[in-house]
N, C-alpha and C positions, 0 to 999 in steps of 0.2 A: 718937213714933208713938202713935196712938190705940189704947188697949187694946182697944176694942170692935171694931176692924178685924181683930184677931187671932182673934176668937172663931169666925168662919166657917172660917178656915183650920184651927184646932184641931179643929173638928167634922169637917171633911173628912178630916183625918189620922186621927182616931179611927174614922171610917167606913171608911177605906181599910184600916187595920189589922184592923178587925173582919172585913171581907171576906177579908182575907188569912188570918185564923185559920181560916175555914171552907173555904178553897180546897183544902187537902190532902184533906179528907174528900170534897169534891165530885169531885176527880180520881180517887180510889180507889173511888167509889161504884159504877161499872159492875162492877168486879171483885167487890165485896161482894155485889151483886145476883146475880152469876153463882154465887158460892159458896153463897148462901142457897137459890137456886132449884134448882141442879143438884148440890149436894153435901149441904148440911145437911138440906134437906127430904127428899130420897130416903132418906138414912140414917135419919132419924127415922121416916119413913113405913114403911120396911122393919122397923124395930124394933117399930113399932106392929102391923104385920101378923103378927109372930111369935106374937102372942097371939090371933089370929083365924083363922077359916076363911072363905075367900072364893074363889069361882070366877069372878069378874068379872061374871057375869050376875046371880046371886042376891045379896041384901044380905049383907054380912059379919056374922058373929056371934062373940062372945067365947067362947073355949074354954080360956082359962088357959094352962097349960104343956103342953098335950097335944101340940103340935107338937114341943117339945123332947123329950118322952118318946118320941115316934115316931122322932125323929132317933137317939136312943141305940140303939134296937132295929132300925134300918133297915140290914140287912146289905148291901143293894145300894149304899147310899151309902158305907159303909165300904170296900166293894170298889172303888168308884170312887176313893176316897181312896188306896187301895193301888195302883191302876193309875197314878194321877198320880205317886205317889212312885217307882214303878218307872221311869216316864218320866224323872223328874228325876235319878235315880241314874245314868243314862247321859247324859242331855242336858247337865247342868251340867258335869261333868268333861270330856266330849268337846268341848263348846263352848269351855270355858276353855283347854284344851290346844291345840286346833286354831287358835283365833283368835290366841293368843299366839305360836304357831309361825309362822303366816302373817305376823303383824305384825313378828316378828323378821326374816323373809326380806325383807319389803317395806321394812324400815328400812335395808337395805343399798343400796349404790350399784350398781344394776343397770339394764340398758337397759329402756326402755318401762315404767318403774315406775308412771307415772300410769295407763297402760292397765290394768295388773294391779290397781291399787287400785280403779279404777272397775269392773272385771270382778267382783271379789269383792263389791263393794257392790251390784251390780245386782239380785241376788235380793231384797234388802231392800225395794226400792221397787216390786217387782212385786206385784200383788195376791195375798194369801194364798190366795184361792179358785183363782186361775189356777195357782199353784205346786202346790197340793194335787191338782188335776185332772191336772196334768202327771205328778206322781209316782205318782198312781193308775194311770196308763197304763204307767209304767215298771215298777211293781211288780206288775202283773197276773199272775195265775198261768198262764193259758194264752197270752194274746196279749201279755203284758208284754215289753218289749224286753230287760230284764235276764235273764229266764228263757229267752228265745229264744237269747240269746248263750251262756248256760250250757249249753243243750242242744247247741249247735253244737260246743262244746269237750268234750262228753262228760260233763257234770255234770247230775245230776237237777234238776228244777225245785224251787224253794224257795217255800213258801207264805208269802211276805212278809206278806201281809195276811189270809190265811185260816188260818194256823197260830196257835192261841191262845197258844203259848209264845213266839213271836217278834214278833207283830204290833205290840205296843206299842213294841218296840225299833226296828222298822222306821220307825214314826212319829217316834221320837226322832231317828233319823239324818236323816230328811227335814227335821224342824224345825231341826236344827243347820245343815244346808246353807242353809236359808232365812235364818237370822238371823246367821250367823257374820260376814258382811260388816260389820255394824254394830259388833261387838265388835273386829274387826280395826282399824277406824278409831280406836276408843277406845284400844286398846292402842298403836297407832302414835303417837297424840298423847302418851300417857304415856311411851313410850320416847324420844321426841324431846326431852322435858324433862329427861332424865338428863344431867348435865354429863359431857362426854367426858373431863375431867381425872381423874375417878374411875377410868375404865378405863385410862388411861395410867399412873396411879400403881399400879394393880393389876398391870399388865404388868411394871412395873419390879420389883415384889415377887415376880414369878414365878407369879402366879395364872393358871390356865388358864381356858378359856371357861366351863366349868361353875361354877367358883368365882366368876368375875366375875358370872355370871348370878344365882347364889344369894345372894351377899353384897352385890351392888350393885344389880342390876336389880330383883329382887323387892322389896326394901325400898323402893326409890325409887318403884316403881309400885304400892305398896300401896293407895292410894286408887282407882286404876283397877281393880285386882283386885277390891276390895270392890264397886265400882260394877257390874262385869260379873257378879259372882256374884248380887248383889241383883236386877239387871234380868233375868238368866236365870231366877232363882227365881220372880219375879213373873210373867214371861212363861210359864214352864212350868206354874205353877199355873193360868194362864188358858187352858190347852190346850182348844180347842173346835173350830176350823174343821177341823183335820186328821182327828180321829176322826169328826166329824159327816159329812164328805163321803166319806172313804175307806172307812170301815167301819161307820158308824152306831152305833158302840159295840161291835160284835161283833169277832171271833166269841166266843160264849159270854160276852159282856160283858167281855172281857179288855182292850178298848181304851176302855171307858166311862170318860171322865174326869169329875171332880167337876163341872166347869162344864157339861158336856154333860148330866149327870144333873139338875142344877139347872134347866137349860133345859127338859128334858123334863117335869119336874114342873110348871113354870110354863105352858108353851105347848103341851104335848101332853096333859097330864092336867088342866090348869087348877087346880092346887093352889097358888094364889098365896100363901096364908099359910104353907104348909109350905115352899114354894120360898124365901120370904123368910127363914125360919128357917135353912134350909140355907146360904143366901148369907151371912147374918149370922155364923153360926158359922164358915164357911169363911174369911171376911175376918179374923176374929180369929185363926184358926189361922195364916194367912199372915203376919200382922203379928208373931205370936209367933216364928215360924221366922226371919223376917228379922232380928229383934232378936237372936236367939241366934246367927245367922250373923255379924252385925256384931261381937259380942263375941268370937267364936272367931277370926275373921280378924284382928282388931286384936291379939289375944293371940299368935297363932302367927306372923304375918308381921311 
């Protein structure tokens, strides 16, 4: 065979492998563009804004660390952080216990189990605005359905959304009802992955239901518990729609969440630089708490 006839073939093969080398980069390029445009650039621009004063209309100008100094002395922002933590102190344990209990019940052989699973998940797919307006009507002081029922049975009205001491906890209960269906499904998947042989062996050893749950179920669904806690924490720190619609942050700023306060600084007072500073600090705080939660859960469970 003539050696010269192999040269075009070798060149075509080299060209083919060269194209193959760049193919993976070409395939992931849309995602890389997405990350750069919608993740990297906003984060960098947010960090850039923290050192500037800008109200969208006038040109921005450099102010150094004044925004960070203002953040440290901003009592209303720290009050909003405290309100969010109060919300989380009820929301996370309540959501964890309720969703795990419901998942345990739905993991049993009962009639119409598919119907009940769909029913618990239904609030998750309903618009958050719609759910919030619905609960606002239920928790109304004068015309709310719950207070009307309480009056009929001889109990005084409760200021679910107007009493500064309980308003944030009323919102926490509503948010738990809205999101619990998602975590029921997650726990249900985790429970169904636990081998039944473990429970059978535990029964032979004389273990009761609580001992089986504590020594078998909890350790086996540890990844699911971690996921639920993390998602609940991130979702709780993102609290916005509920106080924005139901109370506007009142009464007496007792339901003012951190995200709502950041929103007001940006789109009500047009303090874009200061709002970016609050958001940047808030994101770091959430990330720190999530990391600490991860270490604690992995150590305890």
